[in-house]
C-alpha positions as CSV (number, residue, x, y, z in Angstrom):
1,M,-82.0,66.6,-105.5
2,R,-79.1,66.8,-108.3
3,G,-81.6,66.8,-111.0
4,S,-83.8,69.5,-109.2
5,T,-80.8,71.7,-108.9
6,L,-79.7,71.3,-112.6
7,R,-83.3,72.0,-113.7
8,V,-83.7,75.2,-111.9
9,T,-79.8,76.2,-113.1
10,A,-80.8,75.6,-116.6
11,G,-83.9,77.8,-116.0
12,W,-82.0,80.8,-114.6
13,L,-79.2,80.5,-117.4
14,T,-81.9,80.4,-120.3
15,I,-83.5,83.5,-118.9
16,A,-80.2,84.8,-118.6
17,G,-79.0,83.9,-121.9
18,L,-82.3,85.8,-123.5
19,G,-82.2,88.6,-121.4
20,L,-78.2,88.9,-123.0
21,A,-79.7,88.4,-126.5
22,I,-82.4,91.0,-126.0
23,A,-79.6,93.1,-124.5
24,W,-77.7,93.1,-127.5
25,W,-80.7,93.7,-129.5
26,S,-81.5,96.5,-127.8
27,A,-78.3,98.1,-127.8
28,E,-78.1,97.6,-132.0
29,R,-81.5,99.3,-132.0
30,R,-80.5,102.1,-130.1
31,R,-77.2,102.5,-131.9
32,T,-79.0,102.9,-135.5
33,A,-81.5,105.3,-134.0
34,L,-78.6,107.2,-132.3
35,F,-77.2,107.5,-135.7
36,Q,-79.9,108.4,-137.2
37,Q,-80.6,111.1,-134.9
38,L,-77.2,112.2,-135.2
39,I,-77.3,112.3,-139.1
40,D,-80.6,114.1,-138.8
41,R,-79.2,117.0,-136.7
42,A,-76.2,117.0,-139.0
43,Q,-78.6,117.6,-142.0
44,H,-80.8,120.0,-140.1
45,G,-77.7,122.0,-139.2
46,A,-76.0,121.7,-142.7
47,V,-79.4,123.5,-144.5
48,A,-79.5,126.6,-142.3
49,F,-76.3,127.8,-143.7
50,A,-76.5,130.5,-146.6
51,S,-74.6,129.0,-149.7
52,E,-73.1,132.5,-150.3
53,D,-71.8,132.9,-147.2
54,V,-70.2,129.3,-147.1
55,A,-68.9,130.1,-150.5
56,A,-67.3,133.2,-149.5
57,L,-64.9,131.5,-147.3
58,T,-61.5,130.9,-148.3
59,G,-60.3,128.2,-145.8
60,T,-57.5,130.4,-145.0
61,S,-56.5,132.9,-141.8
62,A,-57.6,135.7,-143.9
63,D,-61.5,134.6,-143.6
64,L,-60.8,135.6,-139.7
65,N,-61.6,139.2,-141.0
66,R,-64.3,138.4,-143.2
67,P,-68.1,138.9,-142.0
68,E,-68.9,135.8,-143.8
69,Y,-66.9,133.8,-141.4
70,R,-68.1,135.4,-138.2
71,A,-71.9,134.9,-139.6
72,V,-70.7,131.1,-140.1
73,K,-69.0,130.9,-136.7
74,D,-71.9,132.4,-134.9
75,R,-74.6,129.9,-136.5
76,L,-72.3,126.9,-135.4
77,I,-71.9,128.5,-131.9
78,R,-75.8,128.3,-132.0
79,L,-76.1,125.3,-133.4
80,R,-74.2,123.6,-130.8
81,A,-76.2,125.7,-128.0
82,V,-79.2,124.5,-128.9
83,S,-78.0,120.5,-128.7
84,P,-76.5,120.0,-125.2
85,G,-75.6,116.5,-126.2
86,I,-73.1,117.8,-129.0
87,R,-69.6,119.0,-128.2
88,F,-68.0,120.3,-131.6
89,V,-69.9,121.6,-134.8
90,Y,-67.5,122.4,-137.5
91,L,-67.2,123.0,-141.2
92,F,-64.8,121.1,-143.0
93,R,-63.5,121.8,-147.1
94,S,-62.0,119.3,-149.2
95,T,-60.0,120.4,-152.3
96,A,-59.6,117.6,-154.8
97,Q,-56.2,119.1,-156.4
98,A,-54.7,119.7,-153.2
99,G,-56.0,116.5,-151.4
100,R,-56.5,118.4,-148.3
101,V,-59.3,118.6,-145.8
102,V,-59.1,122.0,-143.9
103,F,-61.2,123.7,-141.4
104,L,-63.4,126.6,-142.5
105,A,-64.9,127.1,-138.8
106,D,-65.9,125.8,-135.8
107,S,-68.2,126.3,-132.7
108,E,-65.5,127.2,-129.9
109,P,-65.3,130.3,-128.8
110,E,-62.3,132.3,-130.0
111,T,-60.8,132.3,-126.2
112,S,-60.7,128.7,-126.3
113,A,-57.3,126.7,-126.8
114,E,-59.7,124.1,-128.8
115,M,-60.7,126.1,-131.6
116,S,-59.8,125.1,-134.9
117,K,-58.8,128.2,-137.3
118,P,-59.7,128.9,-141.0
119,G,-57.3,126.6,-143.2
120,D,-55.9,124.4,-140.2
121,D,-55.6,120.7,-141.6
122,Y,-57.8,117.9,-140.3
123,P,-55.1,115.4,-139.8
124,E,-56.9,112.6,-139.2
125,A,-59.1,112.8,-142.3
126,P,-57.6,109.8,-144.5
127,N,-58.5,107.5,-141.2
128,S,-62.1,108.8,-141.0
129,P,-64.2,106.2,-142.7
130,G,-67.2,108.3,-142.5
131,L,-65.6,111.6,-143.9
132,Q,-64.4,109.6,-147.0
133,L,-67.8,108.3,-147.6
134,I,-69.5,111.7,-147.5
135,L,-66.4,113.1,-149.8
136,R,-67.2,110.3,-152.4
137,T,-71.1,109.9,-152.5
138,H,-72.1,113.5,-151.2
139,Q,-74.3,111.4,-148.9
140,P,-74.9,111.9,-144.9
141,S,-72.8,109.4,-143.3
142,T,-71.5,108.5,-139.7
143,E,-68.2,107.1,-137.9
144,G,-67.0,106.3,-134.5
145,P,-66.1,105.8,-131.8
146,L,-62.9,107.1,-133.3
147,R,-60.0,108.7,-131.8
148,D,-58.2,112.0,-132.8
149,S,-56.3,114.4,-131.5
150,F,-59.0,116.1,-129.4
151,G,-60.4,113.1,-128.0
152,E,-62.9,109.7,-128.6
153,W,-66.2,110.8,-130.8
154,V,-68.8,109.3,-132.6
155,T,-69.3,111.9,-135.7
156,A,-72.1,112.4,-138.2
157,Y,-71.6,114.3,-141.6
158,A,-73.6,115.9,-143.8
159,P,-73.1,117.7,-147.2
160,V,-73.6,121.6,-146.9
161,G,-75.1,122.8,-150.3
162,D,-75.8,121.2,-153.5
163,R,-73.5,118.7,-155.0
164,P,-70.7,120.3,-156.5
165,P,-69.5,119.2,-160.3
166,P,-66.7,116.6,-160.1
167,G,-63.1,118.3,-158.9
168,A,-64.8,121.2,-157.0
169,P,-64.3,121.8,-153.5
170,R,-66.7,119.9,-151.2
171,T,-68.1,121.5,-147.9
172,V,-69.2,119.0,-145.1
173,L,-70.5,119.9,-141.7
174,G,-69.2,117.5,-138.7
175,I,-70.9,117.1,-135.6
176,D,-68.9,115.2,-132.8
177,V,-70.4,113.6,-129.8
178,S,-68.5,111.9,-126.7
179,S,-67.9,108.4,-127.1
180,A,-68.8,108.1,-123.2
181,D,-72.0,109.6,-123.4
182,W,-72.8,107.3,-126.7
183,R,-71.9,104.1,-124.9
184,H,-73.8,105.5,-121.6
185,E,-76.8,105.2,-124.2
186,L,-75.8,102.1,-125.5
187,W,-75.5,100.4,-121.9
188,V,-78.9,102.0,-121.2
189,A,-80.6,100.1,-123.9
190,R,-78.9,96.9,-122.9
191,A,-79.8,97.4,-119.3
192,E,-83.4,98.0,-120.3
193,G,-83.6,95.0,-122.4
194,F,-82.5,92.8,-120.1
195,G,-84.2,94.2,-117.4
196,L,-87.3,93.8,-119.3
197,I,-86.5,90.0,-119.5
198,V,-86.1,89.8,-116.1
199,L,-89.4,91.4,-115.4
200,L,-91.1,89.5,-117.6
201,L,-89.4,85.9,-117.2
202,G,-86.9,86.4,-114.4
203,V,-89.2,87.8,-111.7
204,P,-92.1,85.1,-112.4
205,Y,-89.7,82.3,-112.5
206,G,-88.4,83.4,-109.3
207,A,-91.8,83.8,-107.5
208,W,-92.4,80.0,-109.0
209,L,-89.3,78.8,-107.6
210,Y,-89.9,80.4,-104.2
211,R,-93.5,79.1,-104.1
212,R,-92.5,75.7,-104.6
213,R,-89.6,75.7,-102.2
214,E,-92.2,76.9,-99.6
215,L,-94.6,73.9,-100.8
216,A,-91.7,71.6,-100.5
217,H,-90.7,73.1,-97.1
218,S,-94.6,72.9,-96.3
219,R,-94.4,69.0,-97.2
220,E,-91.3,68.4,-95.4
221,V,-92.5,70.2,-92.0
222,R,-95.8,67.9,-92.3
223,R,-93.8,65.2,-92.8
224,L,-91.6,66.0,-89.7
225,S,-94.6,66.8,-87.8
226,A,-96.2,63.8,-88.5
227,A,-93.1,61.6,-87.6
228,I,-92.7,63.4,-84.4
229,Q,-96.6,63.3,-83.8
230,Q,-96.7,59.7,-84.4
231,S,-93.2,58.2,-82.7
232,H,-93.6,55.5,-80.5
233,S,-91.4,57.7,-78.3
234,A,-92.4,60.4,-75.7
235,I,-91.3,63.6,-77.3
236,V,-91.8,66.5,-74.7
237,I,-91.0,70.4,-75.7
238,T,-90.5,72.4,-72.6
239,D,-89.9,76.4,-72.5
240,I,-86.5,77.0,-70.5
241,D,-88.7,77.7,-67.6
242,R,-89.9,73.9,-68.2
243,A,-93.2,74.6,-68.8
244,I,-94.7,72.0,-71.1
245,E,-95.6,73.5,-74.9
246,Y,-95.9,70.0,-76.9
247,V,-96.6,66.7,-76.4
248,N,-96.7,64.1,-79.1
249,D,-99.2,60.6,-79.1
250,G,-96.4,58.7,-78.0
251,C,-96.0,60.7,-74.7
252,T,-99.8,59.9,-74.4
253,A,-99.2,56.2,-74.7
254,I,-96.3,56.1,-72.4
255,T,-97.6,58.5,-69.6
256,G,-101.2,58.1,-69.7
257,Y,-101.9,62.0,-69.9
258,A,-103.9,63.4,-72.8
259,P,-101.8,66.5,-74.2
260,D,-104.3,69.3,-72.7
261,E,-103.6,67.7,-69.5
262,L,-99.8,68.6,-70.1
263,I,-99.5,71.4,-72.2
264,G,-99.0,74.5,-69.8
265,Q,-98.1,72.4,-66.7
266,P,-94.2,72.0,-65.3
267,S,-92.5,69.2,-66.5
268,R,-91.9,68.0,-63.0
269,L,-95.3,66.4,-63.5
270,L,-93.9,63.6,-65.3
271,L,-91.2,63.1,-62.5
272,P,-91.3,61.1,-59.2
273,E,-92.3,62.9,-56.1
274,N,-89.0,62.6,-54.7
275,A,-87.1,63.9,-57.7
276,D,-83.9,65.5,-56.6
277,E,-84.3,69.2,-57.3
278,V,-80.7,69.8,-57.1
279,Q,-79.7,67.4,-60.1
280,R,-82.9,68.9,-61.7
281,A,-81.3,72.1,-61.3
282,D,-77.8,71.1,-62.6
283,L,-79.4,69.4,-65.8
284,L,-81.1,72.6,-66.6
285,R,-77.9,74.5,-66.1
286,R,-76.1,72.2,-68.6
287,L,-78.9,72.3,-71.1
288,L,-78.8,75.9,-71.2
289,S,-75.1,76.4,-71.4
290,G,-75.8,73.8,-74.7
291,E,-75.0,70.3,-73.3
292,R,-76.8,67.4,-74.5
293,W,-77.6,65.0,-71.9
294,V,-78.5,61.0,-72.6
295,G,-79.1,58.5,-70.1
296,E,-81.6,56.6,-67.8
297,T,-84.1,58.1,-65.2
298,Q,-87.3,57.3,-63.2
299,M,-90.8,58.7,-64.5
300,R,-94.1,58.9,-63.2
301,R,-97.3,57.9,-65.4
302,R,-101.0,59.4,-64.9
303,N,-101.8,56.6,-62.5
304,G,-98.6,57.3,-60.2
305,E,-96.8,54.0,-61.6
306,L,-92.8,54.7,-61.8
307,F,-91.2,53.5,-64.7
308,T,-87.5,53.4,-66.3
309,A,-86.9,55.3,-69.1
310,R,-84.2,56.2,-71.4
311,A,-84.2,59.5,-72.0
312,V,-82.1,62.1,-74.3
313,F,-82.4,65.9,-73.3
314,S,-81.5,68.5,-75.9
315,P,-81.1,72.3,-76.2
316,V,-82.9,74.2,-79.0
317,R,-81.7,77.8,-79.7
318,G,-83.6,80.4,-81.1
319,P,-82.7,83.0,-84.0
320,D,-80.5,85.2,-81.3
321,G,-78.5,82.1,-80.7
322,R,-79.8,81.6,-77.3
323,V,-81.3,78.2,-75.9
324,A,-84.9,79.0,-76.5
325,N,-86.7,75.4,-75.7
326,L,-85.5,72.1,-74.4
327,V,-86.7,68.9,-76.2
328,A,-86.7,65.3,-74.3
329,V,-87.2,61.9,-76.4
330,I,-88.1,59.3,-73.9
331,D,-88.5,55.6,-74.2
332,D,-90.0,53.3,-71.7
333,I,-87.6,50.6,-71.0
334,T,-89.0,48.6,-68.2
335,D,-89.4,45.9,-70.6
336,L,-85.9,46.0,-71.7
337,K,-84.3,46.2,-68.3
338,R,-86.6,43.3,-67.6
339,S,-85.2,41.4,-70.3
340,E,-81.6,42.2,-69.6
341,N,-82.1,41.2,-66.0
342,E,-83.3,37.7,-67.3
343,L,-80.7,37.6,-69.9
344,R,-78.1,38.5,-67.2
345,I,-79.4,35.6,-64.9
346,A,-79.1,33.5,-67.9
347,R,-75.9,34.2,-68.7
348,D,-74.9,33.4,-64.9
349,Q,-76.4,30.6,-65.0
350,A,-74.8,29.5,-68.3
351,E,-71.5,30.4,-66.9
352,A,-72.0,28.5,-63.9
353,A,-73.0,25.3,-66.0
354,D,-70.1,25.9,-68.1
355,R,-67.7,26.0,-65.0
356,A,-69.5,22.9,-63.5
357,K,-69.3,21.0,-67.1
358,G,-65.2,21.6,-67.3
359,E,-64.9,20.7,-63.6
360,F,-66.8,17.7,-64.3
361,L,-65.0,17.0,-67.4
362,A,-61.6,17.4,-65.5
363,V,-62.6,15.1,-62.8
364,M,-64.1,12.3,-65.0
365,S,-61.2,12.4,-67.5
366,H,-58.8,11.8,-64.4
367,E,-61.5,9.3,-63.1
368,L,-61.6,7.6,-66.2
369,R,-58.0,7.6,-67.4
370,T,-56.8,6.4,-64.4
371,P,-58.4,3.0,-64.6
372,L,-58.0,2.8,-68.6
373,N,-54.3,3.4,-68.2
374,G,-54.6,0.5,-65.6
375,I,-56.5,-1.6,-68.0
376,I,-54.5,-0.5,-70.9
377,G,-51.0,-1.4,-69.3
378,F,-52.4,-4.7,-67.8
379,A,-53.6,-6.1,-71.2
380,T,-50.2,-5.1,-72.7
381,L,-48.6,-7.3,-70.1
382,L,-51.1,-10.1,-70.8
383,Q,-50.1,-9.9,-74.2
384,D,-46.3,-10.8,-73.4
385,T,-47.3,-14.0,-71.5
386,S,-48.2,-17.6,-72.9
387,L,-51.9,-17.0,-74.1
388,S,-53.9,-19.1,-76.8
389,S,-54.9,-17.4,-80.3
390,E,-58.3,-16.7,-79.0
391,Q,-57.0,-15.3,-75.5
392,A,-54.4,-13.1,-77.6
393,D,-57.5,-12.0,-79.6
394,Y,-59.4,-11.2,-76.7
395,V,-56.5,-9.4,-74.8
396,G,-55.9,-7.5,-78.2
397,T,-59.4,-6.3,-78.3
398,V,-59.3,-5.1,-74.8
399,R,-56.2,-3.2,-75.3
400,K,-57.6,-1.4,-78.6
401,S,-60.8,-0.8,-77.0
402,G,-59.2,0.9,-74.1
403,E,-56.9,3.1,-76.1
404,A,-59.6,3.9,-78.4
405,L,-61.6,5.4,-75.2
406,L,-58.4,7.1,-73.6
407,A,-58.2,8.4,-77.1
408,L,-61.9,9.5,-77.1
409,T,-61.4,10.7,-73.3
410,N,-58.5,13.2,-74.1
411,E,-60.3,14.7,-77.0
412,L,-63.4,15.7,-74.9
413,L,-60.8,17.3,-72.4
414,D,-59.2,19.3,-75.2
415,Y,-62.4,20.3,-76.8
416,S,-64.0,21.5,-73.1
417,R,-60.7,23.7,-72.3
418,I,-61.1,25.1,-76.0
419,D,-64.5,25.5,-75.8
420,A,-64.1,27.1,-72.4
421,G,-60.9,29.3,-73.9
422,R,-58.6,28.1,-71.3
423,M,-56.6,26.0,-73.5
424,Q,-53.0,27.3,-73.1
425,L,-49.8,27.0,-75.1
426,D,-46.5,25.5,-73.6
427,P,-43.9,27.2,-76.1
428,Q,-40.3,25.4,-75.5
429,A,-37.2,25.1,-77.6
430,C,-38.3,21.9,-80.0
431,S,-37.4,20.6,-83.0
432,P,-39.6,20.4,-86.1
433,R,-37.9,17.3,-87.4
434,Q,-38.2,15.5,-84.4
435,I,-41.9,16.2,-84.1
436,V,-42.7,15.0,-87.3
437,E,-40.4,11.7,-86.8
438,E,-41.9,11.0,-83.8
439,A,-45.6,11.5,-85.2
440,V,-44.7,9.2,-87.9
441,E,-43.2,6.9,-85.5
442,L,-46.4,6.6,-83.5
443,L,-48.4,5.8,-86.3
444,S,-45.8,3.4,-87.9
445,T,-47.2,0.4,-86.9
446,R,-51.0,1.3,-87.6
447,A,-49.6,2.3,-91.2
448,S,-47.7,-1.5,-91.7
449,E,-50.9,-3.0,-90.5
450,K,-52.8,-1.9,-93.8
451,H,-49.9,-2.4,-95.9
452,L,-49.4,1.7,-96.5
453,E,-46.4,3.3,-97.5
454,L,-45.7,5.9,-95.0
455,L,-43.2,8.8,-96.8
456,V,-41.7,11.6,-95.2
457,A,-40.2,14.9,-96.7
458,I,-38.5,17.5,-95.1
459,A,-37.0,20.5,-96.8
460,S,-33.6,21.3,-96.1
461,G,-34.3,24.9,-95.1
462,V,-36.4,23.7,-91.9
463,P,-34.4,24.9,-88.9
464,A,-32.9,22.5,-86.3
465,H,-34.7,24.2,-83.4
466,V,-37.6,26.7,-83.0
467,L,-40.0,28.3,-80.2
468,A,-43.2,26.4,-80.4
469,D,-45.5,24.0,-78.4
470,P,-44.2,20.7,-79.7
471,G,-47.3,19.0,-77.7
472,R,-49.9,20.5,-79.6
473,L,-48.0,20.9,-82.8
474,R,-47.6,16.7,-82.5
475,Q,-51.1,16.3,-81.3
476,V,-52.3,18.1,-84.7
477,L,-49.9,16.4,-86.8
478,V,-51.0,12.7,-85.2
479,N,-54.6,13.6,-85.7
480,L,-54.0,14.3,-89.7
481,L,-52.1,11.4,-90.0
482,G,-54.2,9.1,-88.1
483,N,-57.2,10.1,-90.1
484,A,-54.9,9.8,-93.5
485,I,-54.1,6.2,-92.3
486,K,-57.8,5.5,-91.5
487,F,-59.6,6.8,-94.7
488,T,-56.5,5.3,-96.8
489,P,-57.6,1.8,-97.7
490,A,-54.6,1.1,-99.8
491,G,-51.5,3.2,-101.2
492,E,-49.4,5.5,-99.2
493,V,-49.5,8.6,-97.0
494,E,-47.4,11.1,-97.1
495,V,-46.0,14.2,-94.7
496,E,-44.1,17.2,-95.8
497,L,-42.4,19.9,-94.0
498,A,-41.0,22.9,-95.2
499,A,-40.1,26.5,-93.9
500,V,-41.1,30.0,-95.3
501,P,-38.9,33.0,-93.9
502,L,-41.0,35.7,-92.4
503,P,-40.2,39.2,-91.3
504,P,-38.2,39.4,-88.0
505,G,-40.5,39.6,-84.5
506,P,-40.6,42.7,-82.2
507,A,-37.3,41.9,-81.1
508,N,-35.9,41.5,-84.2
509,E,-35.4,37.9,-83.4
510,P,-35.8,35.7,-86.8
511,R,-38.8,33.9,-87.5
512,V,-40.1,31.3,-89.9
513,R,-43.6,29.7,-90.8
514,L,-43.4,26.0,-90.7
515,D,-45.7,24.4,-93.5
516,F,-46.9,20.7,-93.0
517,T,-48.7,18.6,-95.3
518,V,-50.3,15.2,-95.6
519,R,-51.0,14.0,-98.6
520,D,-52.9,10.5,-98.7
521,T,-54.2,8.4,-102.0
522,G,-57.6,7.3,-99.7
523,I,-61.2,7.8,-100.5
524,G,-61.2,11.7,-100.6
525,I,-64.0,13.8,-99.3
526,A,-66.4,15.5,-102.1
527,P,-66.3,19.2,-101.8
528,E,-70.0,19.8,-100.7
529,N,-68.7,17.6,-97.4
530,Q,-65.5,19.6,-96.8
531,N,-67.6,22.3,-94.7
532,R,-68.4,19.7,-92.2
533,L,-64.8,18.3,-91.7
534,F,-64.0,21.2,-88.9
535,V,-67.7,21.0,-87.0
536,P,-67.5,19.5,-83.6
537,F,-69.0,15.9,-83.2
538,S,-69.6,15.8,-87.4
539,Q,-68.5,13.6,-89.9
540,V,-68.8,13.2,-93.7
541,D,-71.5,10.6,-93.1
542,A,-72.7,8.1,-90.5
543,S,-71.4,5.3,-92.0
544,S,-67.9,6.8,-91.3
545,T,-68.7,6.2,-87.8
546,R,-70.0,3.1,-87.9
547,K,-67.0,1.7,-89.8
548,H,-64.0,4.0,-88.2
549,G,-65.2,5.1,-85.3
550,G,-64.6,8.2,-83.5
551,A,-66.7,11.1,-82.1
552,G,-65.8,13.7,-84.9
553,L,-63.9,15.9,-82.3
554,G,-60.2,15.4,-84.1
555,L,-60.6,17.8,-86.8
556,A,-62.5,20.7,-84.7
557,I,-59.4,20.2,-82.3
558,S,-56.9,20.4,-84.8
559,R,-58.0,23.5,-86.4
560,S,-58.5,25.3,-82.8
561,L,-54.9,24.6,-82.0
562,V,-53.8,25.7,-85.3
563,W,-55.6,29.0,-84.7
564,L,-54.5,29.2,-81.1
565,M,-50.8,29.1,-82.6
566,G,-51.5,31.8,-85.0
567,G,-51.9,29.8,-87.9
568,E,-54.3,28.3,-90.4
569,I,-55.4,25.1,-91.7
570,Q,-57.3,24.3,-95.3
571,V,-58.1,20.8,-96.8
572,A,-58.1,20.3,-100.7
573,S,-59.8,17.1,-101.9
574,E,-62.1,14.9,-104.1
575,A,-64.1,12.3,-103.5
576,G,-62.0,8.9,-104.6
577,A,-58.7,11.2,-105.4
578,G,-57.4,11.5,-102.0
579,A,-57.2,14.4,-99.5
580,E,-54.3,17.0,-98.9
581,F,-54.2,19.0,-95.6
582,R,-52.2,21.7,-94.9
583,F,-51.6,23.7,-91.8
584,H,-49.0,26.4,-91.0
585,V,-47.9,27.8,-88.0
586,P,-45.2,31.0,-87.4
587,V,-42.5,30.3,-84.9
588,Q,-39.1,31.6,-83.7
589,V,-36.2,30.6,-84.6
590,L,-33.5,29.5,-82.3
591,E,-30.2,28.6,-82.4
592,N,-28.8,24.8,-81.5
593,N,-28.5,23.9,-78.0
594,E,-24.7,23.0,-78.1
595,G,-22.9,26.0,-77.2
596,L,-25.3,28.7,-76.8
597,P,-24.0,32.1,-77.9
598,P,-23.3,34.6,-75.1
599,L,-26.0,37.0,-74.1
600,P,-25.3,40.8,-74.1
601,A,-23.5,41.9,-71.2
602,R,-26.1,42.7,-68.5
603,R,-26.7,42.7,-64.6
604,L,-29.0,40.0,-63.1
605,A,-30.7,39.5,-59.7
606,V,-31.5,36.0,-58.6
607,I,-33.6,35.3,-55.7
608,S,-34.1,31.9,-54.5
609,A,-34.7,30.3,-50.9
610,N,-32.8,27.8,-52.1
611,S,-29.1,28.4,-51.8
612,R,-27.9,25.4,-54.3
613,A,-30.6,26.8,-56.5
614,R,-29.1,30.2,-56.1
615,Q,-25.6,28.9,-56.9
616,H,-26.8,26.9,-60.1
617,Y,-28.9,29.9,-61.7
618,A,-25.7,31.9,-60.9
619,T,-23.3,29.5,-62.7
620,L,-25.8,29.0,-65.8
621,L,-26.1,32.8,-66.0
622,E,-22.5,33.7,-65.9
623,G,-21.7,30.9,-68.4
624,W,-23.6,33.2,-70.8
625,G,-21.8,36.5,-70.1
626,L,-24.1,37.9,-67.3
627,R,-23.0,39.4,-64.0
628,V,-25.3,37.9,-61.3
629,D,-26.0,39.0,-58.0
630,V,-28.1,36.7,-55.7
631,F,-30.3,37.2,-53.0
632,E,-32.3,35.1,-50.6
633,N,-35.5,37.2,-50.6
634,I,-36.9,40.2,-52.2
635,T,-36.2,42.5,-49.2
636,A,-32.3,42.1,-50.0
637,L,-32.9,43.7,-53.2
638,P,-30.9,47.4,-52.9
639,P,-33.4,49.8,-53.0
640,T,-32.4,51.5,-56.2
641,H,-32.6,50.0,-59.8
642,V,-29.5,48.6,-60.7
643,H,-30.4,45.6,-62.4
644,D,-31.5,44.8,-66.0
645,A,-33.8,41.7,-65.1
646,L,-35.0,39.9,-62.0
647,L,-35.0,35.8,-61.9
648,V,-37.1,35.0,-59.0
649,D,-37.4,31.2,-58.2
650,V,-41.4,30.7,-57.2
651,L,-42.1,28.4,-54.5
652,A,-45.8,26.7,-54.2
653,R,-46.1,28.0,-50.6
654,D,-45.9,31.8,-51.2
655,A,-46.7,32.1,-55.2
656,A,-49.8,34.0,-54.4
657,L,-47.7,36.6,-52.4
658,W,-45.6,37.4,-55.4
659,P,-47.3,40.2,-57.1
660,A,-48.0,42.0,-54.1
661,L,-44.2,41.7,-53.1
662,L,-43.2,43.0,-56.5
663,Q,-45.7,45.9,-56.6
664,S,-44.4,47.3,-53.3
665,H,-40.5,47.3,-54.2
666,R,-40.2,50.6,-56.1
667,A,-37.0,49.6,-57.5
668,L,-38.6,47.0,-59.6
669,A,-40.8,49.4,-61.3
670,D,-39.1,49.2,-64.6
671,C,-37.4,46.1,-64.3
672,P,-38.6,42.8,-66.3
673,V,-39.1,40.1,-64.1
674,I,-38.9,36.1,-65.0
675,G,-40.6,33.7,-62.7
676,L,-39.7,30.4,-62.6
677,V,-42.7,27.9,-61.2
678,S,-43.1,24.1,-60.3
679,V,-44.9,22.0,-63.4
680,T,-47.3,21.1,-60.6
681,L,-48.5,24.5,-59.6
682,P,-52.1,24.8,-60.2
683,A,-53.0,26.3,-63.4
684,P,-55.2,29.2,-61.6
685,L,-52.5,30.2,-59.5
686,R,-50.1,30.2,-62.4
687,D,-52.3,32.0,-64.3
688,S,-52.9,34.9,-61.6
689,L,-49.2,35.4,-61.7
690,R,-48.9,36.2,-65.6
691,A,-49.5,39.8,-65.1
692,S,-46.6,40.4,-62.8
693,F,-44.1,38.6,-64.5
694,R,-42.8,39.2,-68.1
695,A,-42.3,35.4,-68.6
696,L,-42.9,32.3,-66.7
697,L,-40.7,29.1,-67.2
698,K,-41.4,25.6,-65.8
699,K,-38.7,24.1,-63.9
700,P,-36.7,22.2,-64.5
701,L,-35.6,24.4,-67.3
702,R,-34.6,23.7,-70.7
703,D,-31.5,25.9,-71.1
704,S,-32.3,26.8,-74.8
705,L,-35.9,27.8,-73.8
706,F,-34.4,29.8,-70.7
707,H,-31.6,31.3,-73.2
708,A,-34.1,32.3,-75.7
709,V,-36.4,34.1,-73.2
710,L,-33.5,35.9,-71.3
711,K,-32.2,36.8,-75.1
712,N,-35.6,38.7,-75.8
713,V,-36.2,40.2,-72.2
714,L,-33.0,41.8,-72.5
715,R,-33.2,43.3,-75.8
716,E,-36.4,44.9,-74.5
């Protein structure tokens, strides 16, 4: 399209350039012709004067009374009269001795203010190139347009009489025409030249372009018509009275009607017999107002069968801007609706199966862990009794097998929770250093059994306490350490912990990124196998399962937990060169639990049915600098909003009632509410409370976490 536009523009520019060139040539040609015509007139006028009359003139005011002057002047007047385009006709005389050019006579009447008298000097003579030329050469000449004291003129000069001897006076006839008329003639010549090119080239070129555009438009119309006609969708065009004017092949295929059976018929023929006329009238009104309608509706085939259709009704405006036609694009979505229904049923069944799976795993994990804990516990007790070496080996095998089975059961339960989206974090005050130390201590025995050096490096910038889920952090770290020890036959395993500052959180709380690194000198992992590490139930090769055991869930669970905590996990390794696993999570930095700083001076309300609990919470909060009001129940709260936050001791027996109670109390509309719940409160019930509480804390409270939550809530 761009290339075509450039070619068309180039064509017009070429024609315009050629037209300008011809216009210039025509103007130059006309200029030459006009000069020649003017010279011819001057020469013809010059020969009309009797030499004795001209010779008798002295070029002084005394000539005014001479009959020769009168004869010359009358001839000049007649000469101007027979040539309407001429403004002035006059005679000059040049005297070489005096170096003057004076008027002898002109064509102006004696009553004219512009009349030049005999002997009047022509002051512009030195600046008149044509006049100077004829005085030198005694040959006709032209000049102009030039401006003098009488106006702007184009002038022709012709000598009068024979060429005088050198030094003798010379008489010259001058003819002036208006420069405006002269320029008009040149512009007419230019216009004629340009118009000729436009007529010869521009008009045919424009006609060719118009024809080409019409042909392209016709092709587009044919293509559009073919596309509409062959569309699988039914396309129906009606007038504003809903009489059908056009249907395509798709309409025939969907409805079963031939085009001649529909054209001219009302569109109601395609609708169910019980179609709502009120809705149809409302739809027509909206379409006539220029609106577009998209939706699903019931339609009827030729055999009377009803089908579900997705339809788009659009108004089409005529040249006057009014709606002239209505266009409907209709698709039969009966099969689609059937498929959607089947998918909906399949989804419901899958969700039911998923719920059943989750419930089964939860029950089975409990049922399995109970006896396994018993087996492991009694195996441990047996190891402390007097056993033979063979018996000790048997008991050790039983204990290790039980621990392996318990770990697998826990992994399956975690994976099922993550897979179902039910895994929830439990953020609380914790020590990153303590998490690392506990994980290392937990696996130190296993590392010692393989004679591995277990190293720990914690950077000095790691905060003492952060707000995070210590259990899940420990779980990820234990999994990575366990794998490192498992796949390192000799050498060392190193754990590093560092902290990178982050921008403050929404409440301007300090935040850091904890970077955990587990590095080993083990067998390593080939790059082509690393993409399988985090796939559930997948290991690098089958020999790993036979040699080291495991279900291939640990790293998949670890990655999901890290993601859940807002972090990332990465691996860098080569076969035979060890492996390095890194993961980082953002956390909020907490102050040390010892000597927690005072909170902002705010007023809190505490609701608890237990009087001792009320006293405990009041004492704790007042120690942090808060004003506290205690109430036995929510009905005792004042009707107006006077508290900055509300602390509610939620008992299990009435936990389900609290959302409605909080909503019904108008004074709590803008008051943040913190709930204290029992650790044994069922998870579904606890989840149902989250929408009504700004925060839910488990009892017994951890002071550092409680302090941090209050600090954030009161800052909001």
